[in-house]
mmCIF file of the N, C-alpha and C atoms, coordinates in Angstrom:
data_MODEL
# 
_entry.id   MODEL 
# 
loop_
_atom_site.group_PDB 
_atom_site.id 
_atom_site.type_symbol 
_atom_site.label_atom_id 
_atom_site.label_alt_id 
_atom_site.label_comp_id 
_atom_site.label_asym_id 
_atom_site.label_entity_id 
_atom_site.label_seq_id 
_atom_site.pdbx_PDB_ins_code 
_atom_site.Cartn_x 
_atom_site.Cartn_y 
_atom_site.Cartn_z 
_atom_site.occupancy 
_atom_site.B_iso_or_equiv 
_atom_site.pdbx_formal_charge 
_atom_site.auth_seq_id 
_atom_site.auth_comp_id 
_atom_site.auth_asym_id 
_atom_site.auth_atom_id 
_atom_site.pdbx_PDB_model_num 
ATOM 1   N N  . MET A 1 1  ? 0.725  -1.173 0.042   1.00 0.00 ? 1  MET A N  1 
ATOM 2   C CA . MET A 1 1  ? 0.027  -0.007 -0.101  1.00 0.00 ? 1  MET A CA 1 
ATOM 3   C C  . MET A 1 1  ? 0.800  1.196  -0.145  1.00 0.00 ? 1  MET A C  1 
ATOM 4   N N  . VAL A 1 2  ? 0.411  2.079  -0.816  1.00 0.00 ? 2  VAL A N  1 
ATOM 5   C CA . VAL A 1 2  ? 1.199  3.491  -0.952  1.00 0.00 ? 2  VAL A CA 1 
ATOM 6   C C  . VAL A 1 2  ? 0.677  4.463  -0.256  1.00 0.00 ? 2  VAL A C  1 
ATOM 7   N N  . LYS A 1 3  ? 1.156  5.157  0.801   1.00 0.00 ? 3  LYS A N  1 
ATOM 8   C CA . LYS A 1 3  ? 0.520  6.318  1.543   1.00 0.00 ? 3  LYS A CA 1 
ATOM 9   C C  . LYS A 1 3  ? 0.732  7.521  0.927   1.00 0.00 ? 3  LYS A C  1 
ATOM 10  N N  . ASP A 1 4  ? -0.217 8.325  0.460   1.00 0.00 ? 4  ASP A N  1 
ATOM 11  C CA . ASP A 1 4  ? -0.198 9.625  0.079   1.00 0.00 ? 4  ASP A CA 1 
ATOM 12  C C  . ASP A 1 4  ? 0.182  10.821 1.252   1.00 0.00 ? 4  ASP A C  1 
ATOM 13  N N  . SER A 1 5  ? 1.018  11.811 0.640   1.00 0.00 ? 5  SER A N  1 
ATOM 14  C CA . SER A 1 5  ? 1.144  13.055 1.992   1.00 0.00 ? 5  SER A CA 1 
ATOM 15  C C  . SER A 1 5  ? 1.126  14.071 1.052   1.00 0.00 ? 5  SER A C  1 
ATOM 16  N N  . TRP A 1 6  ? 1.039  15.076 1.879   1.00 0.00 ? 6  TRP A N  1 
ATOM 17  C CA . TRP A 1 6  ? 0.703  16.495 1.425   1.00 0.00 ? 6  TRP A CA 1 
ATOM 18  C C  . TRP A 1 6  ? 2.230  17.235 1.588   1.00 0.00 ? 6  TRP A C  1 
ATOM 19  N N  . VAL A 1 7  ? 2.479  18.217 0.372   1.00 0.00 ? 7  VAL A N  1 
ATOM 20  C CA . VAL A 1 7  ? 3.423  18.975 0.592   1.00 0.00 ? 7  VAL A CA 1 
ATOM 21  C C  . VAL A 1 7  ? 3.102  20.340 1.316   1.00 0.00 ? 7  VAL A C  1 
ATOM 22  N N  . TYR A 1 8  ? 3.898  20.727 2.237   1.00 0.00 ? 8  TYR A N  1 
ATOM 23  C CA . TYR A 1 8  ? 3.759  21.791 3.156   1.00 0.00 ? 8  TYR A CA 1 
ATOM 24  C C  . TYR A 1 8  ? 4.621  23.030 2.912   1.00 0.00 ? 8  TYR A C  1 
ATOM 25  N N  . CYS A 1 9  ? 4.087  24.105 2.914   1.00 0.00 ? 9  CYS A N  1 
ATOM 26  C CA . CYS A 1 9  ? 4.504  25.266 2.684   1.00 0.00 ? 9  CYS A CA 1 
ATOM 27  C C  . CYS A 1 9  ? 5.766  25.603 3.478   1.00 0.00 ? 9  CYS A C  1 
ATOM 28  N N  . PRO A 1 10 ? 6.905  25.963 2.907   1.00 0.00 ? 10 PRO A N  1 
ATOM 29  C CA . PRO A 1 10 ? 8.215  26.170 3.836   1.00 0.00 ? 10 PRO A CA 1 
ATOM 30  C C  . PRO A 1 10 ? 8.020  27.607 4.466   1.00 0.00 ? 10 PRO A C  1 
ATOM 31  N N  . ILE A 1 11 ? 7.212  28.258 3.826   1.00 0.00 ? 11 ILE A N  1 
ATOM 32  C CA . ILE A 1 11 ? 7.071  29.898 4.475   1.00 0.00 ? 11 ILE A CA 1 
ATOM 33  C C  . ILE A 1 11 ? 6.130  29.715 5.879   1.00 0.00 ? 11 ILE A C  1 
ATOM 34  N N  . CYS A 1 12 ? 5.030  29.144 5.505   1.00 0.00 ? 12 CYS A N  1 
ATOM 35  C CA . CYS A 1 12 ? 4.056  29.299 6.604   1.00 0.00 ? 12 CYS A CA 1 
ATOM 36  C C  . CYS A 1 12 ? 3.687  28.028 7.312   1.00 0.00 ? 12 CYS A C  1 
ATOM 37  N N  . ASN A 1 13 ? 4.054  27.009 6.650   1.00 0.00 ? 13 ASN A N  1 
ATOM 38  C CA . ASN A 1 13 ? 4.040  25.581 7.232   1.00 0.00 ? 13 ASN A CA 1 
ATOM 39  C C  . ASN A 1 13 ? 2.557  24.885 7.155   1.00 0.00 ? 13 ASN A C  1 
ATOM 40  N N  . ASN A 1 14 ? 1.821  25.565 6.086   1.00 0.00 ? 14 ASN A N  1 
ATOM 41  C CA . ASN A 1 14 ? 0.391  25.054 6.013   1.00 0.00 ? 14 ASN A CA 1 
ATOM 42  C C  . ASN A 1 14 ? 0.554  24.151 4.918   1.00 0.00 ? 14 ASN A C  1 
ATOM 43  N N  . LYS A 1 15 ? -0.883 23.156 4.480   1.00 0.00 ? 15 LYS A N  1 
ATOM 44  C CA . LYS A 1 15 ? -0.677 22.398 3.599   1.00 0.00 ? 15 LYS A CA 1 
ATOM 45  C C  . LYS A 1 15 ? -0.884 23.075 2.223   1.00 0.00 ? 15 LYS A C  1 
ATOM 46  N N  . THR A 1 16 ? -0.170 22.725 1.189   1.00 0.00 ? 16 THR A N  1 
ATOM 47  C CA . THR A 1 16 ? -0.329 23.158 -0.221  1.00 0.00 ? 16 THR A CA 1 
ATOM 48  C C  . THR A 1 16 ? -1.436 22.396 -0.784  1.00 0.00 ? 16 THR A C  1 
ATOM 49  N N  . ARG A 1 17 ? -1.921 22.621 -2.082  1.00 0.00 ? 17 ARG A N  1 
ATOM 50  C CA . ARG A 1 17 ? -2.637 21.622 -2.770  1.00 0.00 ? 17 ARG A CA 1 
ATOM 51  C C  . ARG A 1 17 ? -1.991 20.539 -3.457  1.00 0.00 ? 17 ARG A C  1 
ATOM 52  N N  . THR A 1 18 ? -0.721 20.496 -3.076  1.00 0.00 ? 18 THR A N  1 
ATOM 53  C CA . THR A 1 18 ? -0.155 19.459 -4.138  1.00 0.00 ? 18 THR A CA 1 
ATOM 54  C C  . THR A 1 18 ? 0.079  18.017 -3.046  1.00 0.00 ? 18 THR A C  1 
ATOM 55  N N  . LYS A 1 19 ? -0.320 17.047 -3.534  1.00 0.00 ? 19 LYS A N  1 
ATOM 56  C CA . LYS A 1 19 ? -0.297 15.697 -2.912  1.00 0.00 ? 19 LYS A CA 1 
ATOM 57  C C  . LYS A 1 19 ? 0.860  14.648 -3.590  1.00 0.00 ? 19 LYS A C  1 
ATOM 58  N N  . ILE A 1 20 ? 1.679  14.143 -2.857  1.00 0.00 ? 20 ILE A N  1 
ATOM 59  C CA . ILE A 1 20 ? 2.624  13.389 -3.550  1.00 0.00 ? 20 ILE A CA 1 
ATOM 60  C C  . ILE A 1 20 ? 2.601  11.960 -2.926  1.00 0.00 ? 20 ILE A C  1 
ATOM 61  N N  . ARG A 1 21 ? 3.154  11.070 -3.686  1.00 0.00 ? 21 ARG A N  1 
ATOM 62  C CA . ARG A 1 21 ? 3.360  9.610  -3.237  1.00 0.00 ? 21 ARG A CA 1 
ATOM 63  C C  . ARG A 1 21 ? 4.595  9.429  -2.931  1.00 0.00 ? 21 ARG A C  1 
ATOM 64  N N  . LEU A 1 22 ? 4.996  8.155  -2.252  1.00 0.00 ? 22 LEU A N  1 
ATOM 65  C CA . LEU A 1 22 ? 6.400  7.662  -2.010  1.00 0.00 ? 22 LEU A CA 1 
ATOM 66  C C  . LEU A 1 22 ? 7.020  7.714  -3.348  1.00 0.00 ? 22 LEU A C  1 
ATOM 67  N N  . ASP A 1 23 ? 6.660  7.347  -4.431  1.00 0.00 ? 23 ASP A N  1 
ATOM 68  C CA . ASP A 1 23 ? 7.370  7.064  -5.658  1.00 0.00 ? 23 ASP A CA 1 
ATOM 69  C C  . ASP A 1 23 ? 7.415  8.553  -6.512  1.00 0.00 ? 23 ASP A C  1 
ATOM 70  N N  . THR A 1 24 ? 6.816  9.283  -6.169  1.00 0.00 ? 24 THR A N  1 
ATOM 71  C CA . THR A 1 24 ? 7.096  10.974 -6.825  1.00 0.00 ? 24 THR A CA 1 
ATOM 72  C C  . THR A 1 24 ? 8.167  11.522 -6.913  1.00 0.00 ? 24 THR A C  1 
ATOM 73  N N  . VAL A 1 25 ? 8.679  11.846 -8.163  1.00 0.00 ? 25 VAL A N  1 
ATOM 74  C CA . VAL A 1 25 ? 9.933  12.466 -8.356  1.00 0.00 ? 25 VAL A CA 1 
ATOM 75  C C  . VAL A 1 25 ? 9.667  13.868 -9.259  1.00 0.00 ? 25 VAL A C  1 
ATOM 76  N N  . ALA A 1 26 ? 10.144 14.805 -8.772  1.00 0.00 ? 26 ALA A N  1 
ATOM 77  C CA . ALA A 1 26 ? 10.119 16.238 -9.432  1.00 0.00 ? 26 ALA A CA 1 
ATOM 78  C C  . ALA A 1 26 ? 11.144 17.098 -9.077  1.00 0.00 ? 26 ALA A C  1 
ATOM 79  N N  . LYS A 1 27 ? 11.632 17.578 -10.167 1.00 0.00 ? 27 LYS A N  1 
ATOM 80  C CA . LYS A 1 27 ? 12.811 18.611 -10.098 1.00 0.00 ? 27 LYS A CA 1 
ATOM 81  C C  . LYS A 1 27 ? 12.219 20.077 -10.354 1.00 0.00 ? 27 LYS A C  1 
ATOM 82  N N  . ASN A 1 28 ? 12.484 20.878 -9.547  1.00 0.00 ? 28 ASN A N  1 
ATOM 83  C CA . ASN A 1 28 ? 12.262 22.467 -9.683  1.00 0.00 ? 28 ASN A CA 1 
ATOM 84  C C  . ASN A 1 28 ? 10.805 22.627 -10.087 1.00 0.00 ? 28 ASN A C  1 
ATOM 85  N N  . LEU A 1 29 ? 9.815  22.110 -9.043  1.00 0.00 ? 29 LEU A N  1 
ATOM 86  C CA . LEU A 1 29 ? 8.350  22.111 -9.413  1.00 0.00 ? 29 LEU A CA 1 
ATOM 87  C C  . LEU A 1 29 ? 7.947  23.295 -8.652  1.00 0.00 ? 29 LEU A C  1 
ATOM 88  N N  . PRO A 1 30 ? 7.142  24.232 -8.975  1.00 0.00 ? 30 PRO A N  1 
ATOM 89  C CA . PRO A 1 30 ? 6.544  25.414 -8.485  1.00 0.00 ? 30 PRO A CA 1 
ATOM 90  C C  . PRO A 1 30 ? 5.284  24.881 -7.678  1.00 0.00 ? 30 PRO A C  1 
ATOM 91  N N  . VAL A 1 31 ? 5.573  25.031 -6.344  1.00 0.00 ? 31 VAL A N  1 
ATOM 92  C CA . VAL A 1 31 ? 4.304  24.749 -5.487  1.00 0.00 ? 31 VAL A CA 1 
ATOM 93  C C  . VAL A 1 31 ? 3.733  26.089 -4.919  1.00 0.00 ? 31 VAL A C  1 
ATOM 94  N N  . PHE A 1 32 ? 2.543  26.281 -4.968  1.00 0.00 ? 32 PHE A N  1 
ATOM 95  C CA . PHE A 1 32 ? 1.690  27.590 -4.829  1.00 0.00 ? 32 PHE A CA 1 
ATOM 96  C C  . PHE A 1 32 ? 1.248  27.202 -3.338  1.00 0.00 ? 32 PHE A C  1 
ATOM 97  N N  . CYS A 1 33 ? 1.276  28.022 -2.416  1.00 0.00 ? 33 CYS A N  1 
ATOM 98  C CA . CYS A 1 33 ? 0.489  28.059 -1.145  1.00 0.00 ? 33 CYS A CA 1 
ATOM 99  C C  . CYS A 1 33 ? -0.636 29.018 -1.224  1.00 0.00 ? 33 CYS A C  1 
ATOM 100 N N  . PRO A 1 34 ? -1.761 28.521 -0.979  1.00 0.00 ? 34 PRO A N  1 
ATOM 101 C CA . PRO A 1 34 ? -3.222 29.064 -1.149  1.00 0.00 ? 34 PRO A CA 1 
ATOM 102 C C  . PRO A 1 34 ? -3.195 30.060 0.203   1.00 0.00 ? 34 PRO A C  1 
ATOM 103 N N  . VAL A 1 35 ? -2.429 29.921 1.230   1.00 0.00 ? 35 VAL A N  1 
ATOM 104 C CA . VAL A 1 35 ? -2.701 30.427 2.634   1.00 0.00 ? 35 VAL A CA 1 
ATOM 105 C C  . VAL A 1 35 ? -1.866 31.885 2.400   1.00 0.00 ? 35 VAL A C  1 
ATOM 106 N N  . CYS A 1 36 ? -0.385 31.536 2.265   1.00 0.00 ? 36 CYS A N  1 
ATOM 107 C CA . CYS A 1 36 ? 0.564  33.095 2.461   1.00 0.00 ? 36 CYS A CA 1 
ATOM 108 C C  . CYS A 1 36 ? 0.522  33.313 0.807   1.00 0.00 ? 36 CYS A C  1 
ATOM 109 N N  . LYS A 1 37 ? -0.161 32.954 -0.157  1.00 0.00 ? 37 LYS A N  1 
ATOM 110 C CA . LYS A 1 37 ? 0.042  33.134 -1.614  1.00 0.00 ? 37 LYS A CA 1 
ATOM 111 C C  . LYS A 1 37 ? 1.503  33.323 -2.256  1.00 0.00 ? 37 LYS A C  1 
ATOM 112 N N  . ASN A 1 38 ? 2.256  32.668 -1.629  1.00 0.00 ? 38 ASN A N  1 
ATOM 113 C CA . ASN A 1 38 ? 3.725  32.514 -2.151  1.00 0.00 ? 38 ASN A CA 1 
ATOM 114 C C  . ASN A 1 38 ? 3.991  31.238 -2.954  1.00 0.00 ? 38 ASN A C  1 
ATOM 115 N N  . THR A 1 39 ? 4.717  31.154 -4.042  1.00 0.00 ? 39 THR A N  1 
ATOM 116 C CA . THR A 1 39 ? 5.212  29.997 -4.839  1.00 0.00 ? 39 THR A CA 1 
ATOM 117 C C  . THR A 1 39 ? 6.814  29.793 -4.429  1.00 0.00 ? 39 THR A C  1 
ATOM 118 N N  . SER A 1 40 ? 6.916  28.503 -4.202  1.00 0.00 ? 40 SER A N  1 
ATOM 119 C CA . SER A 1 40 ? 8.220  28.215 -3.779  1.00 0.00 ? 40 SER A CA 1 
ATOM 120 C C  . SER A 1 40 ? 8.548  26.928 -4.782  1.00 0.00 ? 40 SER A C  1 
ATOM 121 N N  . ILE A 1 41 ? 9.936  27.011 -5.094  1.00 0.00 ? 41 ILE A N  1 
ATOM 122 C CA . ILE A 1 41 ? 10.318 25.995 -6.042  1.00 0.00 ? 41 ILE A CA 1 
ATOM 123 C C  . ILE A 1 41 ? 10.763 24.747 -5.358  1.00 0.00 ? 41 ILE A C  1 
ATOM 124 N N  . MET A 1 42 ? 10.447 23.625 -5.527  1.00 0.00 ? 42 MET A N  1 
ATOM 125 C CA . MET A 1 42 ? 11.035 22.234 -4.669  1.00 0.00 ? 42 MET A CA 1 
ATOM 126 C C  . MET A 1 42 ? 11.419 21.216 -5.665  1.00 0.00 ? 42 MET A C  1 
ATOM 127 N N  . ASN A 1 43 ? 12.294 20.369 -5.033  1.00 0.00 ? 43 ASN A N  1 
ATOM 128 C CA . ASN A 1 43 ? 12.570 19.107 -5.449  1.00 0.00 ? 43 ASN A CA 1 
ATOM 129 C C  . ASN A 1 43 ? 11.920 17.987 -4.528  1.00 0.00 ? 43 ASN A C  1 
ATOM 130 N N  . ILE A 1 44 ? 11.275 17.145 -5.114  1.00 0.00 ? 44 ILE A N  1 
ATOM 131 C CA . ILE A 1 44 ? 10.528 16.038 -4.629  1.00 0.00 ? 44 ILE A CA 1 
ATOM 132 C C  . ILE A 1 44 ? 11.260 14.757 -4.915  1.00 0.00 ? 44 ILE A C  1 
ATOM 133 N N  . ALA A 1 45 ? 11.650 13.762 -4.067  1.00 0.00 ? 45 ALA A N  1 
ATOM 134 C CA . ALA A 1 45 ? 12.049 12.573 -4.144  1.00 0.00 ? 45 ALA A CA 1 
ATOM 135 C C  . ALA A 1 45 ? 11.834 11.709 -2.970  1.00 0.00 ? 45 ALA A C  1 
ATOM 136 N N  . LYS A 1 46 ? 11.491 10.535 -3.307  1.00 0.00 ? 46 LYS A N  1 
ATOM 137 C CA . LYS A 1 46 ? 11.329 9.515  -2.280  1.00 0.00 ? 46 LYS A CA 1 
ATOM 138 C C  . LYS A 1 46 ? 10.371 9.888  -1.297  1.00 0.00 ? 46 LYS A C  1 
ATOM 139 N N  . GLY A 1 47 ? 9.098  10.417 -1.788  1.00 0.00 ? 47 GLY A N  1 
ATOM 140 C CA . GLY A 1 47 ? 8.066  11.127 -0.749  1.00 0.00 ? 47 GLY A CA 1 
ATOM 141 C C  . GLY A 1 47 ? 8.624  12.224 0.264   1.00 0.00 ? 47 GLY A C  1 
ATOM 142 N N  . LYS A 1 48 ? 9.632  12.837 -0.149  1.00 0.00 ? 48 LYS A N  1 
ATOM 143 C CA . LYS A 1 48 ? 10.090 14.119 0.530   1.00 0.00 ? 48 LYS A CA 1 
ATOM 144 C C  . LYS A 1 48 ? 10.125 15.307 -0.233  1.00 0.00 ? 48 LYS A C  1 
ATOM 145 N N  . ALA A 1 49 ? 9.796  16.426 0.124   1.00 0.00 ? 49 ALA A N  1 
ATOM 146 C CA . ALA A 1 49 ? 9.779  17.796 -0.543  1.00 0.00 ? 49 ALA A CA 1 
ATOM 147 C C  . ALA A 1 49 ? 10.901 18.705 0.136   1.00 0.00 ? 49 ALA A C  1 
ATOM 148 N N  . ASN A 1 50 ? 11.943 19.089 -0.744  1.00 0.00 ? 50 ASN A N  1 
ATOM 149 C CA . ASN A 1 50 ? 13.014 19.893 -0.338  1.00 0.00 ? 50 ASN A CA 1 
ATOM 150 C C  . ASN A 1 50 ? 12.720 21.405 -1.044  1.00 0.00 ? 50 ASN A C  1 
ATOM 151 N N  . ASP A 1 51 ? 12.852 22.335 -0.231  1.00 0.00 ? 51 ASP A N  1 
ATOM 152 C CA . ASP A 1 51 ? 12.644 23.627 -0.703  1.00 0.00 ? 51 ASP A CA 1 
ATOM 153 C C  . ASP A 1 51 ? 13.944 24.261 -1.177  1.00 0.00 ? 51 ASP A C  1 
ATOM 154 N N  . LEU A 1 52 ? 14.258 24.582 -2.552  1.00 0.00 ? 52 LEU A N  1 
ATOM 155 C CA . LEU A 1 52 ? 15.430 24.939 -2.978  1.00 0.00 ? 52 LEU A CA 1 
ATOM 156 C C  . LEU A 1 52 ? 16.043 26.279 -2.629  1.00 0.00 ? 52 LEU A C  1 
ATOM 157 N N  . ASP A 1 53 ? 15.148 27.108 -2.015  1.00 0.00 ? 53 ASP A N  1 
ATOM 158 C CA . ASP A 1 53 ? 15.699 28.392 -1.681  1.00 0.00 ? 53 ASP A CA 1 
ATOM 159 C C  . ASP A 1 53 ? 16.105 28.320 -0.307  1.00 0.00 ? 53 ASP A C  1 
ATOM 160 N N  . LYS A 1 54 ? 15.730 27.396 0.516   1.00 0.00 ? 54 LYS A N  1 
ATOM 161 C CA . LYS A 1 54 ? 16.150 27.010 1.863   1.00 0.00 ? 54 LYS A CA 1 
ATOM 162 C C  . LYS A 1 54 ? 17.448 26.358 1.999   1.00 0.00 ? 54 LYS A C  1 
ATOM 163 N N  . SER A 1 55 ? 17.806 25.492 0.752   1.00 0.00 ? 55 SER A N  1 
ATOM 164 C CA . SER A 1 55 ? 18.740 24.473 0.921   1.00 0.00 ? 55 SER A CA 1 
ATOM 165 C C  . SER A 1 55 ? 19.964 25.199 0.427   1.00 0.00 ? 55 SER A C  1 
ATOM 166 N N  . GLY A 1 56 ? 19.898 26.383 -0.211  1.00 0.00 ? 56 GLY A N  1 
ATOM 167 C CA . GLY A 1 56 ? 21.000 27.085 -0.720  1.00 0.00 ? 56 GLY A CA 1 
ATOM 168 C C  . GLY A 1 56 ? 21.256 26.518 -2.230  1.00 0.00 ? 56 GLY A C  1 
ATOM 169 N N  . LEU A 1 57 ? 20.245 26.028 -2.678  1.00 0.00 ? 57 LEU A N  1 
ATOM 170 C CA . LEU A 1 57 ? 20.398 25.405 -4.268  1.00 0.00 ? 57 LEU A CA 1 
ATOM 171 C C  . LEU A 1 57 ? 19.661 26.173 -5.232  1.00 0.00 ? 57 LEU A C  1 
ATOM 172 N N  . SER A 1 58 ? 19.488 27.794 -5.000  1.00 0.00 ? 58 SER A N  1 
ATOM 173 C CA . SER A 1 58 ? 18.489 28.442 -5.853  1.00 0.00 ? 58 SER A CA 1 
ATOM 174 C C  . SER A 1 58 ? 19.008 28.390 -7.083  1.00 0.00 ? 58 SER A C  1 
ATOM 175 N N  . PRO A 1 59 ? 17.928 28.315 -8.343  1.00 0.00 ? 59 PRO A N  1 
ATOM 176 C CA . PRO A 1 59 ? 18.351 28.223 -9.625  1.00 0.00 ? 59 PRO A CA 1 
ATOM 177 C C  . PRO A 1 59 ? 18.925 29.536 -10.151 1.00 0.00 ? 59 PRO A C  1 
ATOM 178 N N  . ALA A 1 60 ? 19.752 29.470 -11.099 1.00 0.00 ? 60 ALA A N  1 
ATOM 179 C CA . ALA A 1 60 ? 20.426 30.761 -11.584 1.00 0.00 ? 60 ALA A CA 1 
ATOM 180 C C  . ALA A 1 60 ? 19.294 31.355 -12.125 1.00 0.00 ? 60 ALA A C  1 
ATOM 181 N N  . LYS A 1 61 ? 19.402 33.012 -11.817 1.00 0.00 ? 61 LYS A N  1 
ATOM 182 C CA . LYS A 1 61 ? 18.445 33.763 -12.533 1.00 0.00 ? 61 LYS A CA 1 
ATOM 183 C C  . LYS A 1 61 ? 18.947 34.696 -13.348 1.00 0.00 ? 61 LYS A C  1 
# 
C-alpha cells in the first residue's frame, strides 16, 4: 500500500494543494501556497519535498 502525503509550505508551514506519493519524483516544481500566496520551487524525491531556496540551491536567475 502506498501512502499519500501533502506538501507543506516552507514559509507558513500550511498544507499546499499538492499531494505526493512515495514514488513521486519532481525537479524544480513550483508549489503554490493558497494561505500565504507564495510560490516555492521544490525538488521532490522518495516522498520528501525539499525547498530549493532554503537549501541554498537556488536556480540561476
